[in-house]
RODO-2510 file (C-alpha; in nm, 4 decimals, decimal comma):
residues 120
     n   res          X          Y          Z
     1     m     7,2135     6,0105    13,5172
     2     r     7,0939     6,3349    13,3803
     3     w     6,7863     6,1758    13,2335
     4     a     6,6828     5,9499    13,5007
     5     s     6,8851     6,0153    13,8156
     6     p     6,8445     5,7553    14,0731
     7     v     6,8105     6,0202    14,3303
     8     v     6,4943     6,2218    14,3347
     9     y     6,5921     6,5384    14,5779
    10     m     6,8553     6,6334    14,8328
    11     r     6,7653     6,8189    15,1171
    12     r     6,9825     7,0559    15,3434
    13     t     6,9594     7,3112    15,6249
    14     l     7,1146     7,6697    15,5924
    15     t     7,3834     7,7333    15,8151
    16     q     7,3482     8,1208    15,7503
    17     d     7,1176     8,3518    15,6311
    18     i     7,1216     8,4033    15,2378
    19     e     6,9373     8,5555    14,9510
    20     l     6,8981     8,3905    14,6353
    21     r     6,7587     8,5536    14,3185
    22     g     6,5509     8,8012    14,5407
    23     t     6,4341     8,5171    14,7937
    24     k     6,5428     8,5798    15,1584
    25     m     6,6252     8,2527    15,3376
    26     a     6,7442     8,2299    15,7174
    27     a     6,9691     8,0151    15,8798
    28     g     6,7944     7,6765    15,9835
    29     d     6,5874     7,6992    15,6862
    30     k     6,5230     7,3421    15,4711
    31     v     6,6194     7,3841    15,1123
    32     s     6,5798     7,1016    14,8523
    33     l     6,7346     7,0397    14,5280
    34     w     6,4794     6,8330    14,3021
    35     y     6,7124     6,6847    14,0420
    36     c     6,4161     6,6213    13,7867
    37     s     6,3859     6,9927    13,7891
    38     a     6,7437     7,1025    13,7787
    39     n     6,8414     6,8433    13,5032
    40     r     6,5641     6,9722    13,2740
    41     d     6,6542     7,3550    13,3109
    42     e     6,6152     7,5081    12,9783
    43     s     6,8889     7,7831    13,0702
    44     k     7,1232     7,4848    13,1193
    45     f     7,0174     7,2311    12,8560
    46     a     6,9172     7,2633    12,4863
    47     d     6,5998     7,0880    12,4303
    48     p     6,6315     6,9335    12,7873
    49     w     6,3269     6,7113    12,7136
    50     t     6,5309     6,5183    12,4536
    51     f     6,7029     6,2043    12,5106
    52     d     7,0356     6,2675    12,3606
    53     l     7,3090     6,0362    12,4329
    54     a     7,5604     6,2608    12,2457
    55     r     7,4740     6,5939    12,4382
    56     n     7,7949     6,8142    12,4841
    57     p     7,8243     7,0032    12,6769
    58     n     7,5921     6,7680    12,9488
    59     p     7,6204     6,9656    13,2837
    60     h     7,4017     6,7322    13,4717
    61     l     7,3879     6,6952    13,8392
    62     g     7,4757     6,3164    13,8814
    63     f     7,7468     6,2611    14,1259
    64     g     7,7214     6,6175    14,2667
    65     g     7,7331     6,8254    13,9296
    66     g     8,1226     6,8801    13,9835
    67     g     8,3121     7,1359    14,1678
    68     a     8,3974     7,1184    14,5228
    69     h     8,1100     6,8426    14,5928
    70     f     8,1937     6,6056    14,3159
    71     c     8,1731     6,2776    14,4409
    72     l     8,4981     6,1095    14,4841
    73     g     8,3763     5,7874    14,4106
    74     a     8,2163     5,8604    14,0783
    75     n     8,5093     5,7237    13,8339
    76     l     8,5301     5,4174    14,0385
    77     a     8,1371     5,3807    14,0015
    78     r     8,1635     5,4381    13,6529
    79     r     8,4245     5,1784    13,6306
    80     e     8,2434     4,9221    13,8648
    81     i     7,9151     4,9295    13,6593
    82     r     8,1059     4,9026    13,2992
    83     v     8,2835     4,5662    13,4312
    84     a     7,9869     4,4385    13,5826
    85     f     7,7630     4,4870    13,2626
    86     d     8,0675     4,3600    13,0333
    87     e     8,0944     4,0469    13,2417
    88     l     7,7046     3,9821    13,2343
    89     r     7,6890     4,0390    12,8467
    90     r     8,0190     3,7695    12,8403
    91     q     7,8608     3,5308    13,0687
    92     m     7,4959     3,5646    12,9973
    93     p     7,4958     3,7048    12,6368
    94     d     7,1123     3,6153    12,5974
    95     v     6,9721     3,7376    12,9012
    96     v     6,6250     3,8566    12,8803
    97     a     6,3726     3,9985    13,0900
    98     t     6,0841     3,7832    13,1663
    99     e     5,8652     4,0482    13,3097
   100     e     5,8295     4,4217    13,3757
   101     p     6,0220     4,5222    13,6644
   102     a     5,8712     4,5639    14,0085
   103     r     5,9528     4,9587    14,0947
   104     l     6,0830     5,0625    14,4302
   105     l     5,8366     5,3454    14,5615
   106     s     6,0220     5,5884    14,7420
   107     q     6,0128     5,9818    14,7820
   108     f     6,3886     5,9885    14,7841
   109     i     6,5358     5,7621    14,5316
   110     h     6,4145     5,5692    14,1980
   111     g     6,5024     5,2127    14,1753
   112     i     6,3935     4,8819    14,0778
   113     k     6,2868     4,6160    14,3381
   114     t     6,2906     4,3018    14,1187
   115     l     6,3410     4,2086    13,7657
   116     p     6,2938     3,8767    13,6760
   117     v     6,5253     3,7330    13,3869
   118     t     6,5927     3,4052    13,1828
   119     w     6,9031     3,2743    13,0092
   120     s     7,0212     2,9584    12,8395
***
């Protein structure tokens, strides 16, 4: 999720005046969190542009990044995707992509529209 988050950004409206690192923002202002930027933050990740499956710690922002806003369904989502891929491998062990995927063009999320496959 940190390397290629499906969500591009999240936008919110401030409910009160705040100052963040010397920048004043007023209630009603719009703020955005750009996941691609946050998940490559050199102050949080050693060598953030290296794809490292064993990275530890890995404080990425997928599923809300933890704390009070951690996604309540995150564990269920992880389990569901694991079961789905295990079952796919079991029933179609030789599944192969036959074309490059057609990418979803969106300013909000990344995704794949279609991915033609074949199996025997």
